[in-house]
Residue, then its C-alpha position, 0 to 999 in steps of 0.5 A: m073604048a073601054g078604059r076611056d074617059a066619057g069625053a074621049s068615048s062619047l066623040l065616037p059615038n057622036t061622030l057617028c050621030l053626026t054622019l047619019q044626020a049628014d047622010n040622011v041614013q033611013s035604012p033600018a038596018s044602019l039605024r038599028e045599027a047605030i042606036p047602042y052608040l047613041k045610047i053611049s054617047e048620051a051616057d057619057y055627055l050626061k056624065i060629064e055634063i055637057y048638056a047641049a051635046a047630050r040633047r043633040v043625042q037625044y033628039v037624034l035618038s028619038v028621031v031614029y026610034n020614030t022612024l023604026n015605029m019604036k014609039a015607047e022608046r022614043d018617047a022615053a028619049v023625048k022624056r029624057l030629053g026634057e030631063t036634060e033641058e031642065k037640068s042645063k037650065v039648073v046648071s045655067g042659072e048657077a053659073a049666072d048666081a055664082q058670076m052675080i056673087e063675083i060681081i057683087n063682091l068686086v064691087s064691094e071691094v071697090g067700094v072699100g077702097l075707095a071709102a079707105r082713101e077718104 
């Protein structure tokens, strides 16, 4: 995965994450083996600001840590999940604000065009 962009490098760990969920893997060794890949996926999704995918990975990490009785790591993953949720809300609000500005500008242009016709 070295030398690839974040989007490409997050795909493999995310696939592993989904495979673990689908197979309902509970083997402690398998779960421990998955942790570094899930961390890579989490970091990459955050880097490219795909917050929904980052939240899914953070949730799976918290479940893996809980299953392995790694309480401090679980709590840290849950905290990051909350922080990512907040970032997602801010970004969503910014997108909505940008759309509102575009709508207001369009309505203003239409109003100016209609006024100029008289």
